[in-house]
C-alpha positions in Angstrom: 21.1 5.2 14.0 17.3 5.2 14.0 16.1 1.7 13.4 12.7 0.5 11.9 11.7 -0.6 15.3 12.3 2.9 16.6 10.3 4.4 13.9 7.3 2.2 14.7 7.6 2.5 18.5 7.5 6.3 18.4 3.8 6.2 17.2 2.8 4.2 20.3 3.8 7.0 22.7 0.7 8.5 24.5 1.1 11.9 22.9 1.3 10.3 19.4 -1.8 8.2 19.5 -4.0 11.2 18.9 -1.8 12.2 16.0 -2.0 8.8 14.4 -5.9 9.1 14.5 -5.6 12.6 12.9 -3.2 11.4 10.1 -5.8 8.6 9.3 -8.5 11.3 8.9 -6.3 13.5 6.9 -5.0 10.9 4.5 -8.5 9.4 3.8 -9.7 13.0 2.8 -11.9 13.7 5.8 -9.8 16.4 7.6 -6.9 18.9 7.4 -3.2 18.1 7.8 -2.6 17.7 11.5 0.0 20.0 13.1 3.1 18.5 14.7 4.3 16.4 11.8 8.0 16.6 11.0 9.8 16.3 7.7 12.3 13.8 6.4 14.4 14.5 3.2 11.7 17.1 2.1 8.7 14.9 2.7 6.2 14.6 5.6 7.7 12.2 8.0 5.2 9.3 8.5 7.8 6.5 8.6 6.6 3.5 10.6 3.1 4.8 11.2 0.4 2.1 11.9 -2.4 3.4 9.6 -4.6 0.7 8.2 -4.9 -3.0 8.9 -8.4 -3.6 7.7 -10.0 -2.3 4.4 -10.1 1.4 4.3 -11.1 3.5 1.2 -9.5 6.8 0.1 -12.0 8.6 -2.1 -15.4 7.4 -3.1 -16.2 4.3 -5.2 -19.3 6.0 -6.7 -17.8 9.5 -7.2 -14.7 10.0 -9.4 -14.5 13.8 -8.3 -13.9 12.8 -4.8 -10.3 11.5 -4.9 -7.6 12.4 -2.4 -3.9 13.6 -3.2 -1.0 12.2 -1.4 2.0 14.4 -2.2 5.6 14.2 -0.7 4.9 11.7 2.1 7.5 9.4 3.6 5.6 6.3 4.5 8.7 4.0 4.8 7.8 0.9 6.9 4.2 2.0 7.5 1.2 -0.2 7.8 -1.2 0.4 4.9 -2.8 -2.9 4.4 -6.0 -3.4 2.3 -6.0 0.1 1.2 -8.6 1.1 -1.6 -7.6 4.2 -3.5 -10.2 5.7 -5.9 -9.5 8.5 -8.3 -6.4 9.7 -6.4 -3.0 11.2 -7.1 0.1 9.7 -5.3 3.3 11.7 -6.2 6.8 11.9 -4.7 6.1 9.4 -2.0 8.2 6.8 -0.4 6.6 3.5 0.5 10.1 1.5 1.0 9.6 -1.5 3.3 5.9 -0.6 3.9 3.2 -3.3 4.4 0.8 -2.8 1.5 -0.8 -6.2 1.5 -4.0 -6.4 -0.6 -3.8 -2.8 -1.9 -6.3 -1.8 -4.7 -6.2 1.2 -7.0 -8.8 2.5 -9.4 -8.5 5.6 -11.7 -5.3 6.9 -9.9 -2.2 8.7 -11.0 1.0 7.3 -9.5 4.1 9.4 -10.4 7.7 9.6 -9.0 7.2 7.0 -6.1 9.4 4.4 -4.6 8.1 1.0 -3.3 11.4 -0.6 -2.6 11.1 -3.8 -0.6 7.5 -3.1 0.1 5.1 -6.0 0.7 2.6 -5.9 -2.1 1.3 -9.5 -2.1 -2.2 -10.0 -3.3 -2.4 -6.4 -4.5 -4.2 -5.3 -7.8 -2.8 -1.9 -8.4 -5.3 -1.1 -11.1 -8.3 -3.0 -12.1 -9.2 -1.9 -15.5 -11.3 1.2 -16.5 -13.3 2.6 -13.6 -15.7 5.5 -14.0 -14.0 6.2 -17.4 -10.7 6.5 -15.6 -7.6 4.4 -15.7 -4.4 4.3 -13.7 -1.3 5.6 -14.9 2.1 4.6 -13.6 5.1 6.9 -14.2 8.6 6.6 -12.8 7.9 4.1 -10.0 10.5 1.9 -8.3 9.5 -1.6 -7.1 13.1 -2.8 -6.6 13.2 -5.8 -4.2 9.5 -5.5 -3.5 7.4 -8.8 -2.7 5.0 -8.9 -5.6 3.4 -12.4 -5.1 0.0 -12.8 -6.7 0.2 -9.3 -7.9 -0.9 -7.2 -11.0 -0.7 -3.7 -12.3 -3.2 -2.6 -14.9 -2.9 1.0 -16.3 -3.2 3.1 -19.3 0.4 3.9 -19.0 3.1 1.9 -17.4 6.1 4.0 -18.0 9.6 3.9 -16.5 8.5 1.4 -14.0 11.4 -0.5 -12.2 10.3 -4.2 -11.4 12.1 -6.6 -9.1 14.0 -9.5 -10.9 11.1 -11.8 -10.2 11.0 -14.7 -13.0 7.2 -14.9 -13.0 6.5 -11.2 -13.8 5.2 -10.4 -17.3 4.8 -7.0 -18.9 1.9 -6.9 -21.5 1.5 -3.8 -23.7 -2.0 -3.4 -25.2 -2.9 -6.4 -23.0 -6.4 -7.1 -24.4 -5.0 -8.0 -27.8 -2.4 -10.1 -26.2 -4.9 -12.0 -24.1 -7.1 -12.6 -27.1 -4.1 -13.9 -29.2 -3.0 -16.2 -26.3 -6.5 -17.7 -25.8 -6.7 -18.4 -29.6 -3.3 -20.1 -29.6 -4.3 -22.2 -26.8 -7.3 -23.5 -28.7 -5.3 -24.8 -31.5 -6.3 -28.5 -32.8 -3.8 -30.3 -30.5 -4.6 -28.3 -27.3 -4.5 -30.2 -24.0 -7.1 -29.9 -21.2 -4.9 -27.6 -19.2 -4.5 -25.4 -22.1 -8.2 -25.3 -22.7 -8.7 -24.2 -19.1 -6.2 -21.5 -19.3 -7.8 -20.2 -22.4 -11.0 -19.9 -20.3 -9.1 -18.0 -17.6 -8.0 -15.4 -20.3 -11.5 -15.2 -21.6 -12.6 -14.3 -18.1 -10.0 -11.7 -17.5 -11.2 -10.1 -20.9 -14.6 -9.5 -19.5 -13.2 -6.8 -17.3 -13.3 -3.2 -18.8 -10.1 -2.3 -20.4 -9.2 -0.2 -23.5 -7.0 -1.7 -26.1 -4.1 0.6 -25.3 -3.9 -0.5 -21.7 -0.8 -2.0 -20.2 -0.6 -4.8 -17.7 2.1 -6.2 -15.3 1.3 -9.4 -13.6 2.7 -12.2 -11.6 2.1 -15.7 -13.2 1.9 -17.3 -9.8 -1.4 -15.5 -9.6 -2.8 -18.2 -11.8 -2.6 -20.8 -9.1 -0.7 -24.0 -9.6 2.7 -24.2 -11.3 1.2 -26.0 -14.3 -1.3 -23.3 -15.1 1.3 -20.6 -14.5 3.8 -22.4 -17.0 1.0 -22.6 -19.6 -0.1 -19.1 -19.1 3.5 -17.8 -19.5 4.2 -19.9 -22.5 0.9 -18.7 -24.2 1.4 -15.0 -23.3 5.1 -15.1 -24.7 3.8 -16.7 -28.0 0.9 -14.1 -28.1 3.3 -11.1 -27.7 5.4 -12.4 -30.6 2.2 -12.6 -32.7 0.8 -9.3 -31.8 4.2 -7.5 -32.1 
Protein backbone atom coordinates (compact mmCIF):
# COMPACT_ATOMS: atom_id res chain seq x y z
CA UNK A 1 0.00 0.00 0.00
CA UNK A 2 1.34 3.43 -0.97
CA UNK A 3 1.61 5.71 2.07
CA UNK A 4 1.52 9.51 2.34
CA UNK A 5 5.25 9.42 3.06
CA UNK A 6 5.86 7.45 -0.15
CA UNK A 7 3.84 9.95 -2.18
CA UNK A 8 5.89 12.87 -0.87
CA UNK A 9 9.23 11.09 -1.12
CA UNK A 10 8.84 10.32 -4.82
CA UNK A 11 9.02 14.05 -5.65
CA UNK A 12 12.46 14.32 -4.02
CA UNK A 13 14.02 11.86 -6.45
CA UNK A 14 16.58 13.59 -8.73
CA UNK A 15 14.64 13.02 -11.95
CA UNK A 16 11.50 14.45 -10.34
CA UNK A 17 12.88 17.76 -9.07
CA UNK A 18 12.76 19.26 -12.56
CA UNK A 19 9.19 18.01 -12.93
CA UNK A 20 8.17 19.76 -9.70
CA UNK A 21 9.48 23.06 -11.09
CA UNK A 22 7.61 22.50 -14.35
CA UNK A 23 4.38 21.73 -12.48
CA UNK A 24 4.74 24.98 -10.50
CA UNK A 25 5.14 26.89 -13.76
CA UNK A 26 2.12 25.15 -15.29
CA UNK A 27 -0.24 25.60 -12.35
CA UNK A 28 0.59 29.29 -11.98
CA UNK A 29 -0.38 29.81 -15.62
CA UNK A 30 3.10 30.46 -16.98
CA UNK A 31 3.71 27.34 -19.01
CA UNK A 32 2.22 24.18 -20.55
CA UNK A 33 1.37 20.98 -18.76
CA UNK A 34 4.63 19.05 -18.45
CA UNK A 35 5.09 15.62 -19.93
CA UNK A 36 5.63 12.62 -17.71
CA UNK A 37 2.69 13.07 -15.33
CA UNK A 38 0.59 10.01 -14.57
CA UNK A 39 -3.10 9.69 -13.72
CA UNK A 40 -4.83 8.49 -10.57
CA UNK A 41 -8.56 7.74 -10.67
CA UNK A 42 -8.98 9.84 -13.81
CA UNK A 43 -7.10 12.88 -12.49
CA UNK A 44 -3.56 14.13 -13.03
CA UNK A 45 -1.54 12.56 -10.22
CA UNK A 46 0.10 15.30 -8.14
CA UNK A 47 -0.37 13.60 -4.78
CA UNK A 48 2.14 14.68 -2.16
CA UNK A 49 3.86 17.24 -4.38
CA UNK A 50 5.64 20.11 -2.55
CA UNK A 51 4.51 23.10 -4.59
CA UNK A 52 4.22 26.25 -2.48
CA UNK A 53 5.40 27.18 1.02
CA UNK A 54 5.51 30.97 0.54
CA UNK A 55 2.86 33.29 -0.98
CA UNK A 56 2.34 32.53 -4.67
CA UNK A 57 -0.30 34.06 -6.97
CA UNK A 58 -2.27 32.16 -9.58
CA UNK A 59 -3.71 34.79 -11.89
CA UNK A 60 -3.21 38.55 -11.73
CA UNK A 61 -4.58 40.68 -8.89
CA UNK A 62 -5.06 43.55 -11.36
CA UNK A 63 -6.45 41.60 -14.34
CA UNK A 64 -9.66 39.55 -13.99
CA UNK A 65 -9.10 38.02 -17.45
CA UNK A 66 -5.79 36.39 -16.51
CA UNK A 67 -7.11 33.60 -14.31
CA UNK A 68 -5.97 29.99 -14.53
CA UNK A 69 -7.99 26.76 -14.64
CA UNK A 70 -7.25 23.74 -12.48
CA UNK A 71 -9.28 20.78 -13.70
CA UNK A 72 -9.16 17.11 -12.69
CA UNK A 73 -6.07 17.28 -10.48
CA UNK A 74 -5.34 14.98 -7.56
CA UNK A 75 -3.42 17.13 -5.08
CA UNK A 76 -4.02 14.90 -2.06
CA UNK A 77 -1.36 15.54 0.58
CA UNK A 78 0.23 18.31 -1.49
CA UNK A 79 1.89 21.40 -0.02
CA UNK A 80 0.00 24.48 -1.28
CA UNK A 81 0.47 26.97 1.54
CA UNK A 82 -0.29 30.70 1.19
CA UNK A 83 -1.79 30.23 -2.27
CA UNK A 84 -3.50 33.31 -3.80
CA UNK A 85 -6.01 32.50 -6.54
CA UNK A 86 -7.43 35.30 -8.74
CA UNK A 87 -10.32 34.79 -11.23
CA UNK A 88 -9.69 31.06 -11.43
CA UNK A 89 -11.69 27.92 -12.04
CA UNK A 90 -11.08 24.89 -9.84
CA UNK A 91 -13.14 21.83 -10.78
CA UNK A 92 -13.10 18.09 -10.15
CA UNK A 93 -9.97 18.33 -8.00
CA UNK A 94 -8.99 16.45 -4.84
CA UNK A 95 -7.19 18.30 -2.03
CA UNK A 96 -7.67 15.63 0.65
CA UNK A 97 -5.04 15.87 3.44
CA UNK A 98 -3.36 18.78 1.62
CA UNK A 99 -1.66 21.65 3.45
CA UNK A 100 -3.54 24.79 2.35
CA UNK A 101 -2.69 27.02 5.29
CA UNK A 102 -3.40 30.70 4.60
CA UNK A 103 -5.11 30.16 1.25
CA UNK A 104 -6.90 33.14 -0.36
CA UNK A 105 -9.38 33.21 -3.26
CA UNK A 106 -10.86 36.11 -5.25
CA UNK A 107 -13.44 35.88 -8.05
CA UNK A 108 -13.02 32.12 -8.38
CA UNK A 109 -15.40 29.28 -9.27
CA UNK A 110 -14.96 26.17 -7.11
CA UNK A 111 -17.03 23.20 -8.31
CA UNK A 112 -17.03 19.46 -7.51
CA UNK A 113 -13.93 19.43 -5.30
CA UNK A 114 -12.91 17.56 -2.16
CA UNK A 115 -10.97 19.09 0.75
CA UNK A 116 -11.38 16.22 3.21
CA UNK A 117 -9.00 16.49 6.18
CA UNK A 118 -7.19 19.41 4.50
CA UNK A 119 -5.42 22.00 6.65
CA UNK A 120 -7.20 25.28 5.86
CA UNK A 121 -6.35 27.20 9.00
CA UNK A 122 -6.17 31.00 8.61
CA UNK A 123 -7.70 30.76 5.12
CA UNK A 124 -10.10 33.26 3.55
CA UNK A 125 -11.65 31.41 0.65
CA UNK A 126 -13.31 34.47 -0.76
CA UNK A 127 -12.96 38.04 0.40
CA UNK A 128 -16.05 39.75 -0.97
CA UNK A 129 -16.38 41.26 -4.43
CA UNK A 130 -13.20 41.75 -6.46
CA UNK A 131 -13.08 43.32 -9.94
CA UNK A 132 -16.89 42.84 -10.05
CA UNK A 133 -16.38 39.09 -9.55
CA UNK A 134 -17.41 36.92 -6.63
CA UNK A 135 -16.59 33.39 -5.58
CA UNK A 136 -18.99 30.52 -6.15
CA UNK A 137 -18.86 27.28 -4.18
CA UNK A 138 -20.83 24.31 -5.49
CA UNK A 139 -20.64 20.68 -4.40
CA UNK A 140 -17.55 20.95 -2.22
CA UNK A 141 -16.66 18.57 0.62
CA UNK A 142 -14.77 19.87 3.67
CA UNK A 143 -15.39 16.77 5.80
CA UNK A 144 -12.94 16.62 8.76
CA UNK A 145 -10.97 19.59 7.40
CA UNK A 146 -9.18 21.86 9.87
CA UNK A 147 -10.98 25.19 9.50
CA UNK A 148 -9.56 27.18 12.40
CA UNK A 149 -9.79 30.99 11.90
CA UNK A 150 -11.42 30.36 8.53
CA UNK A 151 -14.01 32.00 6.30
CA UNK A 152 -15.72 31.50 2.95
CA UNK A 153 -17.39 34.40 1.21
CA UNK A 154 -19.15 33.74 -2.07
CA UNK A 155 -22.09 34.62 -4.26
CA UNK A 156 -23.28 31.04 -3.91
CA UNK A 157 -22.37 28.55 -1.20
CA UNK A 158 -24.34 25.57 -2.50
CA UNK A 159 -24.13 21.90 -1.44
CA UNK A 160 -21.03 22.51 0.67
CA UNK A 161 -20.28 19.81 3.26
CA UNK A 162 -18.71 21.29 6.40
CA UNK A 163 -17.01 19.42 9.24
CA UNK A 164 -18.86 19.05 12.57
CA UNK A 165 -17.12 22.10 14.01
CA UNK A 166 -19.18 23.86 16.68
CA UNK A 167 -17.95 27.38 15.92
CA UNK A 168 -18.81 27.39 12.20
CA UNK A 169 -21.69 29.65 11.14
CA UNK A 170 -23.36 29.86 7.73
CA UNK A 171 -24.86 33.25 6.85
CA UNK A 172 -27.05 33.69 3.78
CA UNK A 173 -27.32 37.29 2.54
CA UNK A 174 -24.68 38.03 5.13
CA UNK A 175 -24.54 41.88 4.92
CA UNK A 176 -28.16 42.06 6.13
CA UNK A 177 -27.39 39.63 8.94
CA UNK A 178 -24.31 41.58 10.07
CA UNK A 179 -26.25 44.86 10.11
CA UNK A 180 -29.04 43.29 12.15
CA UNK A 181 -26.50 41.74 14.54
CA UNK A 182 -24.73 45.08 15.06
CA UNK A 183 -28.06 46.84 15.70
CA UNK A 184 -29.13 44.19 18.21
CA UNK A 185 -25.84 44.52 20.09
CA UNK A 186 -26.42 48.26 20.49
CA UNK A 187 -29.66 47.89 22.44
CA UNK A 188 -29.99 50.13 25.56
CA UNK A 189 -28.68 47.55 28.05
CA UNK A 190 -25.65 46.56 25.96
CA UNK A 191 -22.34 45.65 27.61
CA UNK A 192 -18.89 46.95 26.69
CA UNK A 193 -18.05 43.62 25.04
CA UNK A 194 -21.24 43.76 22.96
CA UNK A 195 -20.44 47.31 21.84
CA UNK A 196 -16.95 46.21 20.82
CA UNK A 197 -18.33 43.25 18.87
CA UNK A 198 -20.80 45.54 17.08
CA UNK A 199 -17.80 47.59 15.98
CA UNK A 200 -16.19 44.44 14.57
CA UNK A 201 -19.33 43.77 12.50
CA UNK A 202 -19.29 47.39 11.28
CA UNK A 203 -15.69 46.92 10.13
CA UNK A 204 -16.57 43.69 8.28
CA UNK A 205 -19.36 45.51 6.46
CA UNK A 206 -16.85 47.95 4.96
CA UNK A 207 -15.57 45.18 2.69
CA UNK A 208 -17.31 45.02 -0.71
CA UNK A 209 -20.10 42.48 -0.69
CA UNK A 210 -23.44 42.35 -2.49
CA UNK A 211 -26.60 41.75 -0.47
CA UNK A 212 -27.08 38.25 -1.91
CA UNK A 213 -23.62 37.07 -0.84
CA UNK A 214 -23.25 34.05 1.45
CA UNK A 215 -20.59 33.57 4.10
CA UNK A 216 -19.25 30.68 6.16
CA UNK A 217 -16.91 31.58 9.00
CA UNK A 218 -15.37 30.20 12.17
CA UNK A 219 -16.27 32.13 15.30
CA UNK A 220 -12.81 31.50 16.73
CA UNK A 221 -11.60 34.00 14.15
CA UNK A 222 -13.03 36.73 16.38
CA UNK A 223 -10.21 36.12 18.83
CA UNK A 224 -10.95 35.49 22.48
CA UNK A 225 -13.72 33.09 23.59
CA UNK A 226 -15.86 35.88 25.07
CA UNK A 227 -16.00 37.82 21.80
CA UNK A 228 -16.66 34.61 19.86
CA UNK A 229 -19.58 33.79 22.18
CA UNK A 230 -21.05 37.30 21.87
CA UNK A 231 -20.68 37.20 18.08
CA UNK A 232 -22.32 33.78 17.86
CA UNK A 233 -25.28 34.85 19.98
CA UNK A 234 -25.74 38.07 17.99
CA UNK A 235 -25.53 36.32 14.62
CA UNK A 236 -28.05 33.66 15.66
CA UNK A 237 -30.46 36.38 16.85
CA UNK A 238 -29.94 38.39 13.65
CA UNK A 239 -30.61 35.38 11.43
CA UNK A 240 -33.93 34.89 13.21
CA UNK A 241 -34.77 38.57 12.70
CA UNK A 242 -33.78 38.69 9.03
CA UNK A 243 -35.38 35.33 8.26
